[in-house]
N, C-alpha and C positions, 0 to 999 in steps of 0.2 A: 504493500500500500504506500509506504513512504517512498520507495523507489519509483513507483508510478507517478507520484506527485512531483518528485524531483525532475523526472523526465519531462513532465508537462511544463514545469517552470523554467526549464533550460533555455528555450527560445527567448522568453521574456528577459531572463538574466543576460543573455547575449546582447539583446537590443539595448538594455540599460547600460551595459558596459561599453557598447559602441558609442552611445550618446555621450557618456562621460568622457570617453577617449577623444571624441570629436570636439567637445567643448574645451578640453585641456589643450588639444593640438591647436585650436583656433587662438586661444590665449597666448600660447607660445609663439605663434606666427605674428601676432600683433606686437608683442613686447620685444621680439628679437628681429624685427624687420630691418633695422639699421644695418645689421651684419648679414642676416640670412638672405635678404633680397639681392645684394650684390653677389653673394655666393651662388644663388640659383641662376642668375644671369651668366656668371662665369661658367657654371656647369653646362648650360645650354650652348654657350660659345665653344666650350671644350668638345661637346658632342659633335657639333657641326664641323669644327676644325678637324677632328679625328676622321670623320667620314670623308671630308675633302682630301685629307692627306692620304688616305687609303686609295681613293680614286686616282689621285695624281701618281701614286706609286704603281698602280696597275696599268694605267693608260700611258703615262709618260716616263715611267721608271725614275721618278723623283724620289730621293731618299725620304723615308717616313718623317724623320725629325725636321728636315727642311720643309716638307709639306705642311707640318704643324705650324712652323714659324711663318710661312707664307700666308696660310689661312688666317692666323691670328692678326698678322699685319694688315691683311685685307679688311678684317672687321674693324680694326683700330682706325684705319684710313676712312672707312665709311662713317664711323661715329664722329670723328674729328671734322670731316667735311660737312656733316649735317650740322654740327655745332657752329661752324664758321658761317654757313649759310644763314642759320637762324640769327646769329649775332649781327651779321651785316644787315639783315632785314630789319632787326629791331632798331639798329642805329639809324637806318633810313626812316623808320616809323617815328622815332623820337625827334629827328630833325624836322619832320613835317607834321608834328603833333598839332601845332597851332593851325596849320592849313586844314587838317582833318576836322578840327573843332569848328572852324568857320564854315566848312562845307556842311557839317551836320546842322549848324544853326540855320544856314541858308535853306537847307532841305526842309527842316521843320517849319520855317517861315513860309516856304512855298506851299507845303501841305496844308497848313492852317488857312492861308489865304485862299487856296483853291477850294477848300471845303466850305468856307463862308460864301464864296462866289456862287457855289451850286446850292446854297440854302441849307447846308448841313450844319446843324448847331452842335458845336463841340463845347462841352461844359468844362472848359479849362482855360485859364488865362494864358494868352499867347506868350507874353513876356515871361511868365512863370515857367512855361514849357521850355523856352529857349535857355533860361538860366539853369534849369535842371539838367538840360543836355550838356551845357558847358561844364557842369560840375561832375559829370559822369566819371567814376573812378577807373574807367578802362585805361586811360592814358597813364595814370599813376601806376596801375597794375603792370603795364608793359615796362615802365621804367624800373620797377622793382625786380625785374627778372635777372638783373645782374647778380644778385645774391644767389638766385637759383642756379645760375651757371657755375658759381663757385662750388656749390654742393654737387653738381653733376660731375665736375672735374675731380672732386675728392672721391666720389663713388667710382669714377673711371679708374683711378689709381688703385683703389681697393679691388676692383674687378680684375685688373691686370695682374695684381699679385696673386689672387686666387687662381686665375687661369694658369699662371706659371707653375704653381704648386700642383694643380690638377694634371698638367702635362708631365711633370716629374713623377707623379704617382701612377702613371699608366704601367700596370704590371701584368696585365692579362689581355689577350686578344680573343678570349672565349666568347663567340657570338651566339652560343646556344643557351647561355644563362639568361636569367631575367634582366640583368644589367645590360647585356648585349642586345637583347630584344628591345629594351627601352631606348637605348642609344640609336638603334637602327630606325625605329619608327619616329622618334622625336626629331632626329636630325633630318630625316626625309621630309617631315612636315615643315620644319623651320626653313630648309633650303627652298622648298617650293614657295613658302610664304614670303621669304625674302625676295625671291625673283619676281613674283607677281606684284609685291608691294613696290619694288623698284620700277616695274613696268607702269603701274598706276601713277607713281610719282612723276615719271618722265612724261607720260601722256598729259597729266594735269598741268605740268609746267609749260608744255607746248601750247595747250589751249589757252592758258592764262597769258603767256607771253605774246601770243598772236593778237590779243586785244589790248596789249600793253598794260596789263594789270600790275599795280604796285604791290609789293610784297609777294610776287609770284614765286620766288625761290623758297621763302619761308612756308608758303602754303603747300608747295610741292613736298617739302620735307615733312610737314605735318600729315600730308596724305600718306606718305610712306609709313609713318609711325602708326597712324590711326587705322591703317588697313589690317594691322594685326588684331584689332578688336573685332570679333565676328559680329556681323549684322549691323551693329550700331556705328562702327568706325567709318565705313564707306558713306553712310548717310551724313555723318557730321562733316567729313571731308568734302562732300559735294556742296553742303550748305555754307561752309566757311568763307569761300571767296565772295559770296553774294553781298555781305555788308561792305566789303572793300570796294567792289564794283559800284555799289549804290553811292558810296561817298565820292567816288571818282566821277561817275557819269550821271548819277540820278537814275530816274526810271528810264532805261535805255534798252535798245535791242540787244546790247552786249550781254545784259544779265540773262535774258532768255536763251541766247545762243550758248553761253557758258553753262547754264543749268542743264540744257538738253545734251550737250556734248559730254559733260562730266557724268551725267546719269547713264548715258550710253556706255561710256568707258568702264564705269564700275559694274554695270550689268554684264558686259562681255567678259571682263576679267574675273569677276567674282562668281558668276553663275555658269559660265561656259568653260573658260580656260582653267580656272582653279579647280572646278568640279571634275574636269576631265583628267587633270594631272594628279590630283589627290585621291580620286576615287571616293571611297568611304571616309577618307581622312582619318581621324582619330576614333572612329566608330562610336561617336557620342550623339545622343539624342538632341535635336535642336532645342527642345525645352530645357534640357539639362544644361546645354551650353549657355543659354540665357541666364539660368539660375546661378550657375557657377561664375558667370561674368559679374553678376551682382555681388556674389559672395567675395570673390577675390578683389573686386574694386573697393568693397567696404574694409577688407583686411589690409590691403597694400596700396590702395589708391589707384592712380592711373597705371602704374607699372603692374599692379595685380591684374587689371583688366587686359593689358597687353599679353600677359603670360597665362591667362586663365585656361585656355584650351590645352597647351602642353602640360601644365601642372595637373589639371583634372585627368588627362590621359594617363599620366604616370600613376596617379592614385588608383585609377581603374585597373591598370595592369597589375598592381600589387594586390588589389582586391580579388582579381581572378585567380591568383595563385593559392588562395586560402579558401577552404570549403565553407567556413563560417561567413566570410565576407563576400563570397561569390554572388549571392543575391543582390548585393549593392552594386557589383560590377554590371550585372544584368540590367539593373535599374538605370545606371549611367548610360548604358548602350541603347536604352529604349526597348529592351526585350520584355521587361516586366514579368520575368519568369522567376519564381522563388522556390523552385523545386530543388 
């Protein structure tokens, strides 16, 4: 009788233990993100660099160690170039901040005057609206990004140190183990994602530069970064240039043209090319991806949103290896089988 009761309570005990473990793990992630987040980024860079080094060794007979160095230097160049693009764009923005403020005031003045001309009663004082627009904290926010860049540089140095130690710690080439399987799948996903994000960024820059959009380089870099956020990222990167174009040209045909072209670019890259190259991707249910995106964004902010898919995929792979947690892996995959 006692044994039967214990067997019935076993699943409930397992669920309670998993809830407690999940809560404790979340608390650890929050309080250790200053060190853990750069380490995770370094780990992903190490995975991709290792895969690229192996490809170079097989295809071009490049020594494995040299391939690791080349791959890491390529990542470092990409990050530094992105920072330089954003820095130059911010300097341009700061230099023309007064011009943007005047344009915003003129646009609001035009909108209020046009509304009154057509008999639309707006229950707001025009001068109050103009004064409020002039005091918007957007410009001060952009000017304060200098401190953020110092933080990024500090994290970059920490990531570089972690990557060096990870390269030094490569002691096994066993691809049949769980670690080897994780490295293979995550590195493949990240390589495809980097390529399609670069493609989206280049196409975005071409479209914006063709209509002489200010801050085109920064918007292209943001497109590259935001493309790592599933579903939400491409939508944000499509909408980001619209306020800039509005401040430049007002209500103009260029806004419609850019919106249509960027929508088409993200549709083709995200729904056709990326789907074709990735196949099932990380084998995660779309609803689970959205939920994990929210969770990692709450835990690690923007960087958590960028890394949400590979982090969740790694957790799913670990769950699949244990009989107790395998139902959770099925849930993450959208199979909803708890047998």
